[in-house]
VOTOR-357359 format. One record per residue: x, y, z of N, C-alpha, C, O in turn. Coordinates in Angstrom, 3 decimals, always signed. Example, Ala and Ser with C-alpha at 12.3 -4.5 7.8 and 13.67 -1.06 7.14 Angstrom:
<sites>
[[+13.190,-5.690,+7.800],[+12.300,-4.500,+7.800],[+13.200,-3.300,+7.800],[+14.236,-3.319,+8.465]],
[[+12.850,-2.250,+7.080],[+13.670,-1.060,+7.140],[+12.900,+0.030,+7.870],[+13.409,+1.138,+8.039]],
</sites>
This chain:
<sites>
[[+48.078,+121.145,+67.204],[+49.279,+121.394,+68.413],[+50.400,+122.094,+67.351],[+50.545,+121.683,+66.200]],
[[+51.158,+123.207,+67.924],[+51.840,+123.846,+67.368],[+53.452,+123.505,+67.671],[+53.742,+123.020,+68.765]],
[[+54.143,+123.681,+67.011],[+55.759,+122.871,+66.881],[+56.212,+123.112,+68.437],[+56.549,+122.222,+69.219]],
[[+56.149,+124.410,+68.690],[+56.576,+125.002,+69.925],[+56.122,+124.161,+71.213],[+56.888,+123.661,+72.037]],
[[+54.749,+124.107,+71.220],[+54.193,+123.092,+72.316],[+54.632,+121.683,+72.556],[+54.840,+120.983,+73.547]],
[[+54.699,+121.524,+71.062],[+54.852,+119.808,+71.238],[+56.329,+119.745,+71.518],[+56.673,+118.966,+72.406]],
[[+57.148,+120.362,+70.970],[+58.765,+120.391,+71.632],[+58.984,+120.233,+73.232],[+59.576,+119.483,+74.008]],
[[+58.180,+121.348,+73.264],[+58.175,+121.743,+74.950],[+57.472,+120.640,+75.658],[+57.891,+120.373,+76.784]],
[[+56.346,+119.866,+75.127],[+55.931,+118.749,+75.575],[+56.807,+117.148,+75.688],[+56.662,+116.171,+76.423]],
[[+57.639,+117.441,+74.694],[+58.495,+116.250,+74.274],[+59.519,+116.299,+75.392],[+59.926,+115.325,+76.026]],
[[+59.915,+117.689,+75.561],[+61.315,+117.768,+76.351],[+61.045,+117.470,+77.926],[+61.757,+116.900,+78.752]],
[[+59.485,+118.188,+78.068],[+59.199,+118.019,+79.818],[+59.104,+116.449,+79.775],[+59.868,+115.935,+80.593]],
[[+58.260,+115.419,+78.929],[+58.432,+113.794,+78.830],[+59.742,+113.494,+79.499],[+60.010,+112.962,+80.576]],
[[+60.622,+114.098,+78.341],[+61.931,+113.397,+78.611],[+62.395,+113.479,+80.271],[+62.625,+112.682,+81.180]],
[[+62.379,+115.030,+80.053],[+63.039,+115.338,+81.775],[+62.059,+114.537,+82.976],[+62.436,+114.365,+84.135]],
[[+60.774,+114.110,+82.446],[+60.381,+113.541,+83.741],[+61.162,+112.383,+83.487],[+62.071,+112.152,+84.284]],
[[+60.940,+111.415,+82.292],[+61.610,+110.089,+82.619],[+62.871,+110.053,+83.026],[+63.389,+108.987,+83.359]],
[[+63.667,+111.458,+83.056],[+65.198,+111.127,+83.429],[+65.413,+111.595,+84.927],[+66.548,+111.826,+85.344]],
[[+64.193,+111.737,+85.789],[+64.389,+112.578,+86.886],[+64.856,+111.472,+87.961],[+65.435,+111.891,+88.963]],
[[+64.643,+110.091,+87.819],[+64.566,+108.987,+88.478],[+66.240,+108.347,+87.973],[+66.855,+107.405,+88.473]],
[[+66.524,+108.968,+87.179],[+68.211,+108.300,+86.609],[+69.337,+108.712,+87.337],[+69.714,+109.768,+86.828]],
[[+69.937,+108.455,+88.116],[+71.368,+109.031,+88.638],[+72.014,+107.982,+89.533],[+71.740,+106.798,+89.335]],
[[+72.943,+108.372,+90.610],[+73.173,+107.554,+91.074],[+72.540,+107.788,+92.777],[+72.584,+108.850,+93.400]],
[[+72.112,+106.810,+93.143],[+71.533,+106.462,+94.458],[+71.544,+107.343,+95.290],[+70.474,+107.847,+95.630]],
[[+72.901,+107.822,+95.913],[+72.970,+108.937,+96.429],[+72.783,+110.616,+96.393],[+72.797,+111.488,+97.262]],
[[+72.618,+110.607,+95.076],[+72.253,+111.760,+94.504],[+73.239,+112.834,+93.996],[+72.972,+113.940,+93.527]],
[[+74.698,+112.128,+94.239],[+76.028,+113.135,+94.321],[+76.546,+112.254,+93.041],[+76.939,+111.089,+92.972]],
[[+76.372,+113.382,+91.960],[+76.881,+113.218,+90.527],[+78.480,+113.057,+90.641],[+79.078,+112.067,+90.221]],
[[+79.227,+114.402,+91.403],[+80.393,+114.362,+91.291],[+80.970,+114.159,+92.650],[+80.197,+114.215,+93.606]],
[[+82.244,+113.930,+92.850],[+82.717,+114.073,+93.727],[+84.093,+114.864,+93.918],[+84.691,+115.047,+92.858]],
[[+84.669,+115.334,+94.991],[+85.758,+116.228,+95.281],[+86.826,+115.579,+95.460],[+86.893,+114.949,+96.515]],
[[+87.965,+115.514,+94.536],[+89.033,+114.578,+94.572],[+90.289,+115.196,+94.347],[+91.318,+114.710,+93.877]],
[[+89.977,+116.681,+94.874],[+91.390,+117.315,+94.534],[+92.279,+116.898,+95.722],[+93.474,+116.772,+95.457]],
[[+91.937,+116.693,+96.826],[+93.007,+116.439,+98.472],[+93.874,+114.877,+97.373],[+95.083,+114.893,+97.139]],
[[+93.195,+114.034,+97.010],[+93.698,+112.728,+96.619],[+94.529,+113.100,+95.424],[+95.489,+112.357,+95.221]],
[[+94.426,+113.688,+94.935],[+95.172,+113.914,+93.728],[+96.118,+115.244,+93.754],[+96.797,+115.659,+92.814]],
[[+96.029,+115.669,+94.731],[+97.288,+116.628,+95.687],[+97.172,+117.575,+94.620],[+98.228,+117.757,+94.014]],
[[+95.853,+118.446,+94.089],[+95.839,+119.541,+93.500],[+95.223,+120.599,+94.381],[+94.154,+120.515,+94.987]],
[[+96.134,+121.684,+94.352],[+95.384,+123.069,+95.577],[+96.420,+123.891,+94.263],[+97.588,+123.855,+93.875]],
[[+95.163,+124.587,+93.932],[+95.099,+125.822,+93.190],[+93.963,+126.468,+93.382],[+92.790,+126.096,+93.425]],
[[+94.741,+127.987,+93.545],[+93.209,+129.152,+93.846],[+93.886,+130.046,+92.680],[+95.087,+130.293,+92.575]],
[[+92.650,+130.552,+91.673],[+92.691,+131.700,+90.879],[+92.380,+132.660,+91.303],[+91.444,+132.969,+92.040]],
[[+93.250,+133.266,+90.806],[+93.508,+135.135,+91.084],[+93.516,+135.719,+89.846],[+94.390,+135.417,+89.034]],
[[+92.354,+136.799,+89.502],[+92.706,+137.271,+88.420],[+93.478,+138.421,+88.184],[+93.582,+138.869,+87.043]],
[[+93.931,+138.848,+88.975],[+95.196,+139.759,+88.973],[+94.291,+141.379,+88.897],[+94.976,+142.401,+88.838]],
[[+93.381,+141.443,+88.902],[+92.389,+142.896,+88.987],[+93.103,+144.243,+89.474],[+93.129,+144.500,+90.678]],
[[+93.534,+144.881,+88.774],[+94.086,+146.270,+90.083],[+93.439,+147.444,+89.642],[+94.045,+148.505,+89.488]],
[[+92.005,+147.272,+89.391],[+91.107,+148.231,+89.232],[+90.865,+148.767,+88.234],[+89.768,+149.313,+88.124]],
[[+91.996,+148.804,+86.939],[+91.577,+149.472,+85.750],[+91.358,+148.811,+84.507],[+91.753,+149.197,+83.407]],
[[+90.644,+147.703,+84.784],[+90.045,+146.314,+83.656],[+90.856,+146.417,+82.655],[+90.347,+146.620,+81.553]],
[[+92.364,+146.304,+82.766],[+92.669,+145.848,+81.482],[+92.575,+144.785,+80.565],[+92.186,+143.857,+81.273]],
[[+92.673,+144.441,+79.645],[+92.562,+143.059,+79.119],[+92.790,+141.901,+79.607],[+92.023,+140.939,+79.618]],
[[+94.179,+141.997,+80.149],[+94.683,+140.412,+80.953],[+94.000,+140.687,+82.174],[+93.808,+139.548,+82.600]],
[[+93.605,+141.322,+82.849],[+92.857,+141.154,+84.157],[+91.504,+140.707,+84.107],[+91.054,+140.121,+85.091]],
[[+90.739,+140.912,+83.029],[+89.383,+140.927,+82.808],[+88.931,+139.202,+82.185],[+87.885,+138.574,+82.017]],
[[+90.470,+138.944,+81.986],[+90.178,+137.537,+80.993],[+89.964,+136.580,+81.959],[+90.448,+136.918,+83.039]],
[[+89.402,+135.480,+81.967],[+89.353,+134.234,+82.563],[+90.370,+133.139,+82.503],[+90.843,+132.866,+81.400]],
[[+90.897,+132.250,+83.932],[+91.673,+131.524,+83.873],[+91.230,+130.388,+83.109],[+90.321,+130.483,+82.283]],
[[+91.813,+129.365,+83.344],[+91.455,+128.233,+82.317],[+92.268,+126.609,+82.754],[+93.204,+126.488,+83.544]],
[[+91.757,+125.771,+82.173],[+92.594,+124.391,+82.591],[+92.808,+123.500,+81.488],[+91.947,+123.468,+80.609]],
[[+93.719,+122.848,+81.408],[+93.807,+121.978,+79.881],[+94.252,+120.697,+80.400],[+95.182,+120.793,+81.202]],
[[+93.788,+119.382,+80.127],[+94.388,+117.999,+80.742],[+94.911,+117.584,+79.239],[+94.292,+117.523,+78.177]],
[[+96.377,+117.305,+79.576],[+96.981,+116.559,+78.611],[+98.350,+115.556,+79.237],[+98.846,+115.594,+80.363]],
[[+98.589,+114.995,+78.483],[+99.946,+114.299,+78.853],[+101.383,+114.880,+78.657],[+102.106,+114.461,+77.753]],
[[+101.830,+115.977,+79.635],[+102.864,+116.496,+79.676],[+104.422,+116.141,+79.522],[+105.366,+116.694,+78.959]],
[[+104.237,+114.757,+80.413],[+105.671,+114.529,+80.110],[+105.614,+113.192,+79.807],[+106.278,+112.421,+80.499]],
[[+104.791,+112.674,+78.693],[+104.761,+111.597,+77.762],[+104.595,+110.197,+78.733],[+105.073,+109.176,+78.237]],
[[+104.003,+110.081,+79.980],[+104.285,+109.101,+80.843],[+102.824,+108.137,+80.753],[+102.652,+107.181,+81.510]],
[[+101.834,+108.544,+79.725],[+100.754,+107.871,+79.379],[+99.573,+108.356,+80.412],[+98.503,+107.747,+80.426]],
[[+99.837,+109.601,+81.371],[+98.919,+109.612,+82.457],[+98.245,+111.363,+82.157],[+99.165,+112.157,+81.961]],
[[+97.080,+111.887,+82.113],[+96.840,+113.265,+82.024],[+97.336,+113.914,+82.968],[+97.420,+113.387,+84.077]],
[[+97.757,+115.143,+82.756],[+98.552,+115.626,+83.522],[+97.746,+117.201,+83.541],[+97.285,+117.587,+82.466]],
[[+97.593,+118.062,+84.734],[+96.754,+119.146,+84.516],[+97.429,+120.421,+84.882],[+98.181,+120.584,+85.843]],
[[+97.021,+121.420,+83.881],[+97.645,+122.853,+83.575],[+96.422,+123.835,+83.823],[+95.397,+123.929,+83.148]],
[[+96.837,+124.643,+85.123],[+95.816,+125.613,+85.170],[+96.334,+127.174,+85.214],[+97.327,+127.309,+85.928]],
[[+95.874,+128.339,+84.613],[+96.070,+129.251,+84.329],[+95.563,+130.243,+85.248],[+94.524,+130.050,+85.880]],
[[+96.107,+131.078,+85.328],[+95.558,+131.953,+86.479],[+95.249,+132.999,+85.467],[+95.377,+132.739,+84.271]],
[[+94.795,+134.321,+85.930],[+94.685,+135.818,+84.940],[+95.718,+136.145,+84.955],[+96.659,+135.358,+84.855]],
[[+95.876,+137.753,+85.118],[+97.267,+138.036,+84.937],[+97.115,+139.485,+85.077],[+96.047,+140.077,+84.923]],
[[+98.547,+140.177,+85.458],[+98.690,+141.589,+86.015],[+99.103,+142.054,+84.757],[+99.708,+141.312,+83.984]],
[[+98.847,+143.138,+84.504],[+99.999,+144.274,+83.534],[+100.684,+145.070,+84.081],[+100.246,+145.886,+84.892]],
[[+102.031,+144.962,+83.689],[+102.675,+144.071,+82.600],[+102.307,+142.569,+83.351],[+101.880,+142.354,+84.485]],
[[+102.673,+141.573,+82.182],[+102.335,+140.495,+82.304],[+103.320,+139.874,+83.360],[+104.475,+140.298,+83.408]],
[[+102.855,+138.788,+84.286],[+103.604,+138.098,+85.087],[+103.196,+136.842,+85.124],[+101.980,+136.653,+85.153]],
[[+104.086,+135.720,+85.131],[+103.259,+134.246,+84.721],[+103.082,+133.403,+86.057],[+103.973,+133.066,+86.836]],
[[+101.827,+133.164,+86.129],[+101.339,+132.798,+87.264],[+100.707,+131.459,+87.169],[+99.717,+131.149,+87.833]],
[[+101.279,+130.704,+86.360],[+100.253,+129.265,+86.317],[+100.806,+128.158,+86.500],[+102.002,+128.095,+86.216]],
[[+100.236,+127.137,+86.942],[+100.760,+125.875,+87.582],[+100.595,+124.507,+86.823],[+99.571,+124.073,+86.296]],
[[+101.531,+124.072,+86.873],[+101.262,+122.146,+85.900],[+101.059,+121.573,+87.072],[+101.563,+122.033,+88.097]],
[[+100.428,+120.687,+87.063],[+100.549,+119.290,+87.974],[+100.862,+118.112,+87.372],[+100.092,+117.682,+86.513]],
[[+101.917,+117.465,+87.678],[+101.989,+116.213,+86.673],[+101.554,+114.879,+87.397],[+102.007,+114.549,+88.492]],
[[+100.804,+114.281,+86.813],[+100.281,+113.072,+87.557],[+101.371,+111.897,+87.686],[+101.618,+111.181,+86.715]],
[[+102.004,+111.730,+88.910],[+102.876,+110.781,+88.960],[+102.181,+109.647,+89.723],[+102.875,+109.002,+90.509]],
[[+100.732,+109.296,+89.559],[+100.041,+108.344,+90.452],[+100.785,+106.703,+89.807],[+100.942,+106.531,+88.598]],
[[+101.043,+105.987,+90.506],[+101.322,+104.289,+89.924],[+100.069,+104.059,+88.999],[+99.076,+104.786,+89.013]],
[[+100.265,+102.794,+88.072],[+98.943,+102.365,+87.553],[+99.036,+101.171,+88.089],[+98.124,+100.356,+87.943]],
</sites>
């Protein structure tokens, strides 16, 4: 048996074994944006001229911005040219 076929067979067997694993309801992720009060819509700033700031994607960072021990969320939008700041920070103020 060639190495490629052996690797493919092992991968298929592993995926078959994992097929039954997971949550009983089949839902791996849940939408918690409303509960966390996150309201963000990404805008790329496209003006039709394909300048670098408008074709770059946005992003998200999770870090403790205010030093309270809770993770805060920082969203970045795309951008217009000339640059205009349109990023948003969400401070996690939930009680422990």
